[in-house]
C-alpha positions, -999 to +999 in steps of 0.1 A: -560+635-600-533+658-585-539+684-558-525+709-573-514+726-609-486+753-609-491+784-627-472+772-658-495+739-661-523+760-659-513+790-684-504+756-709-543+739-697-562+776-700-541+779-739-554+744-748-589+760-745-596+732-719-624+720-707-620+744-677-631+767-647-609+790-630-628+801-596-612+832-575-623+819-534-605+846-518-621+857-489-640+893-496-620+911-473-583+900-497-603+901-525-579+932-544-574+938-582-544+928-593-520+934-619-517+903-639-553+879-629-557+848-643-577+847-678-621+838-672-616+834-638-647+843-619-652+853-579-670+828-558-677+839-523-659+810-505-686+817-474-712+803-500-698+776-517-725+750-505-750+776-529-729+784-564-713+745-563-746+732-570-747+751-600-714+734-614-715+713-643-702+678-635-679+675-662-651+690-671-628+702-644-625+728-618-594+754-611-600+775-578-574+797-555-573+819-531-547+849-524-516+816-508-529+781-523-538+771-493-567+768-462-593+788-488-586+775-520-580+736-506-610+738-483-626+746-517-614+713-532-617+694-511-654+706-507-658+707-550-643+671-554-666+656-522-695+669-547-679+643-575-664+672-589-627+669-605-610+700-582-577+713-582-562+742-567-531+763-578-502+758-566-491+793-542-522+803-550-524+837-570-495+854-554-478+820-573-495+832-607-483+872-601-448+857-595-450+836-627-470+861-648-437+890-643-418+863-650-429+832-669-395+815-682 
């Protein structure tokens, strides 16, 4: 499994109605409304990952993103993988998704 998924690949995956859970793991102070949110994404406090990760199903895939796709989402992905989950990050985070959503082609 690749470590990351591009915004275009994520859009395609979501369009296939795949068994995927998308989680916004931006730190609370970086949570601001975005013009083009990722459909179906749920915010989870990255500081409490040890609590909420227990509620994730062991099947399917978990896609996590933060602002830029660096430390916060990578740490969350690594933690979830250690819990036996299939997890990837969104390359470039929500900023890359925003740019893609404005001009997908």
